[in-house]
C-alpha positions as protocol buffer text, in pm:
chain_id: "A"
residue {
  index: 1
  type: PHE
  ca { x: 9920 y: 11569 z: 10941 }
}
residue {
  index: 2
  type: ALA
  ca { x: 9953 y: 11352 z: 11254 }
}
residue {
  index: 3
  type: ILE
  ca { x: 9936 y: 10975 z: 11281 }
}
residue {
  index: 4
  type: LYS
  ca { x: 9848 y: 10799 z: 11605 }
}
residue {
  index: 5
  type: GLY
  ca { x: 9830 y: 10421 z: 11585 }
}
residue {
  index: 6
  type: ASN
  ca { x: 9678 y: 10358 z: 11243 }
}
residue {
  index: 7
  type: VAL
  ca { x: 9472 y: 10678 z: 11233 }
}
residue {
  index: 8
  type: LEU
  ca { x: 9567 y: 10975 z: 11016 }
}
residue {
  index: 9
  type: TYR
  ca { x: 9445 y: 11306 z: 11157 }
}
residue {
  index: 10
  type: THR
  ca { x: 9414 y: 11620 z: 10951 }
}
residue {
  index: 11
  type: ALA
  ca { x: 9219 y: 11937 z: 11008 }
}
residue {
  index: 12
  type: PRO
  ca { x: 8897 y: 11972 z: 10812 }
}
residue {
  index: 13
  type: ALA
  ca { x: 8932 y: 12188 z: 10502 }
}
residue {
  index: 14
  type: LEU
  ca { x: 8774 y: 12481 z: 10684 }
}
residue {
  index: 15
  type: GLY
  ca { x: 9010 y: 12776 z: 10702 }
}
residue {
  index: 16
  type: ILE
  ca { x: 9289 y: 12600 z: 10513 }
}
residue {
  index: 17
  type: VAL
  ca { x: 9355 y: 12569 z: 10144 }
}
residue {
  index: 18
  type: PRO
  ca { x: 9244 y: 12216 z: 10048 }
}
residue {
  index: 19
  type: GLY
  ca { x: 9535 y: 12142 z: 9818 }
}
residue {
  index: 20
  type: ILE
  ca { x: 9558 y: 11878 z: 9550 }
}
residue {
  index: 21
  type: VAL
  ca { x: 9837 y: 11690 z: 9729 }
}
residue {
  index: 22
  type: ARG
  ca { x: 9630 y: 11683 z: 10047 }
}
residue {
  index: 23
  type: GLU
  ca { x: 9343 y: 11525 z: 9854 }
}
residue {
  index: 24
  type: ILE
  ca { x: 9578 y: 11266 z: 9703 }
}
residue {
  index: 25
  type: VAL
  ca { x: 9717 y: 11184 z: 10048 }
}
residue {
  index: 26
  type: LEU
  ca { x: 9364 y: 11135 z: 10184 }
}
residue {
  index: 27
  type: GLU
  ca { x: 9286 y: 10900 z: 9893 }
}
residue {
  index: 28
  type: LEU
  ca { x: 9611 y: 10704 z: 9939 }
}
residue {
  index: 29
  type: ALA
  ca { x: 9591 y: 10673 z: 10318 }
}
residue {
  index: 30
  type: PRO
  ca { x: 9373 y: 10358 z: 10322 }
}
residue {
  index: 31
  type: TYR
  ca { x: 9624 y: 10186 z: 10089 }
}
residue {
  index: 32
  type: ALA
  ca { x: 9889 y: 10254 z: 10353 }
}
residue {
  index: 33
  type: GLY
  ca { x: 9666 y: 10094 z: 10618 }
}
residue {
  index: 34
  type: LEU
  ca { x: 9543 y: 10422 z: 10765 }
}
residue {
  index: 35
  type: GLU
  ca { x: 9198 y: 10532 z: 10874 }
}
residue {
  index: 36
  type: VAL
  ca { x: 9142 y: 10901 z: 10799 }
}
residue {
  index: 37
  type: ARG
  ca { x: 8981 y: 11141 z: 11045 }
}
residue {
  index: 38
  type: GLN
  ca { x: 8931 y: 11502 z: 10944 }
}
residue {
  index: 39
  type: GLU
  ca { x: 8906 y: 11680 z: 11275 }
}
residue {
  index: 40
  type: ALA
  ca { x: 9081 y: 11952 z: 11467 }
}
residue {
  index: 41
  type: VAL
  ca { x: 9375 y: 11827 z: 11673 }
}
residue {
  index: 42
  type: THR
  ca { x: 9507 y: 12008 z: 11978 }
}
residue {
  index: 43
  type: LEU
  ca { x: 9876 y: 12085 z: 12005 }
}
residue {
  index: 44
  type: GLU
  ca { x: 9895 y: 11833 z: 12289 }
}
residue {
  index: 45
  type: ALA
  ca { x: 9738 y: 11560 z: 12074 }
}
residue {
  index: 46
  type: PHE
  ca { x: 9962 y: 11651 z: 11781 }
}
residue {
  index: 47
  type: LEU
  ca { x: 10275 y: 11630 z: 11993 }
}
residue {
  index: 48
  type: GLY
  ca { x: 10155 y: 11295 z: 12129 }
}
residue {
  index: 49
  type: ALA
  ca { x: 10119 y: 11145 z: 11782 }
}
residue {
  index: 50
  type: ASP
  ca { x: 10351 y: 10870 z: 11659 }
}
residue {
  index: 51
  type: GLU
  ca { x: 10433 y: 11025 z: 11322 }
}
residue {
  index: 52
  type: TRP
  ca { x: 10403 y: 11367 z: 11157 }
}
residue {
  index: 53
  type: PHE
  ca { x: 10426 y: 11490 z: 10801 }
}
residue {
  index: 54
  type: ALA
  ca { x: 10341 y: 11784 z: 10581 }
}
residue {
  index: 55
  type: SER
  ca { x: 10241 y: 11799 z: 10218 }
}
residue {
  index: 56
  type: ASN
  ca { x: 10242 y: 12051 z: 9937 }
}
residue {
  index: 57
  type: ALA
  ca { x: 10273 y: 12065 z: 9561 }
}
residue {
  index: 58
  type: LEU
  ca { x: 10650 y: 12125 z: 9566 }
}
residue {
  index: 59
  type: ILE
  ca { x: 10759 y: 11850 z: 9805 }
}
residue {
  index: 60
  type: GLY
  ca { x: 10473 y: 11602 z: 9795 }
}
residue {
  index: 61
  type: VAL
  ca { x: 10481 y: 11418 z: 10129 }
}
residue {
  index: 62
  type: CYS
  ca { x: 10753 y: 11539 z: 10366 }
}
residue {
  index: 63
  type: PRO
  ca { x: 10826 y: 11386 z: 10708 }
}
residue {
  index: 64
  type: VAL
  ca { x: 10829 y: 11622 z: 11004 }
}
residue {
  index: 65
  type: VAL
  ca { x: 11088 y: 11500 z: 11253 }
}
residue {
  index: 66
  type: ALA
  ca { x: 11078 y: 11778 z: 11512 }
}
residue {
  index: 67
  type: ALA
  ca { x: 10812 y: 12012 z: 11648 }
}
residue {
  index: 68
  type: ASP
  ca { x: 10807 y: 12230 z: 11958 }
}
residue {
  index: 69
  type: GLY
  ca { x: 11109 y: 12056 z: 12110 }
}
residue {
  index: 70
  type: HIS
  ca { x: 10974 y: 11705 z: 12042 }
}
residue {
  index: 71
  type: ALA
  ca { x: 11126 y: 11462 z: 11793 }
}
residue {
  index: 72
  type: ARG
  ca { x: 10982 y: 11172 z: 11595 }
}
residue {
  index: 73
  type: PRO
  ca { x: 11149 y: 10928 z: 11358 }
}
residue {
  index: 74
  type: VAL
  ca { x: 11018 y: 10887 z: 11007 }
}
residue {
  index: 75
  type: GLY
  ca { x: 10770 y: 10607 z: 11070 }
}
residue {
  index: 76
  type: ARG
  ca { x: 10640 y: 10327 z: 10855 }
}
residue {
  index: 77
  type: TYR
  ca { x: 10314 y: 10501 z: 10765 }
}
residue {
  index: 78
  type: VAL
  ca { x: 10487 y: 10818 z: 10648 }
}
residue {
  index: 79
  type: GLN
  ca { x: 10732 y: 10606 z: 10450 }
}
residue {
  index: 80
  type: ALA
  ca { x: 10441 y: 10417 z: 10292 }
}
residue {
  index: 81
  type: LEU
  ca { x: 10264 y: 10741 z: 10200 }
}
residue {
  index: 82
  type: MET
  ca { x: 10583 y: 10884 z: 10050 }
}
residue {
  index: 83
  type: LEU
  ca { x: 10622 y: 10573 z: 9834 }
}
residue {
  index: 84
  type: LEU
  ca { x: 10256 y: 10566 z: 9730 }
}
residue {
  index: 85
  type: TYR
  ca { x: 10265 y: 10933 z: 9642 }
}
residue {
  index: 86
  type: ALA
  ca { x: 10586 y: 10893 z: 9440 }
}
residue {
  index: 87
  type: GLN
  ca { x: 10423 y: 10611 z: 9244 }
}
residue {
  index: 88
  type: GLN
  ca { x: 10138 y: 10846 z: 9149 }
}
residue {
  index: 89
  type: ARG
  ca { x: 10371 y: 11088 z: 8973 }
}
């Protein structure tokens, strides 16, 4: 996942496994103040995002702090999603 401004970008569920945690994240995103857009994102757009995170059934929501030589801090939206997800458990 990539966040730019208050928009959460994720690839459409075409060609990826649409996991349960992904669905929960998409449902929680508006509560964190995020607009969700399911669209393909180029590597350039991904690297230009403000925040990154991954999700899966084992870790829930996990910040991504480095990718392809670029670094990002754990931002407020990722922190909010981590908290919202933890409250769902």
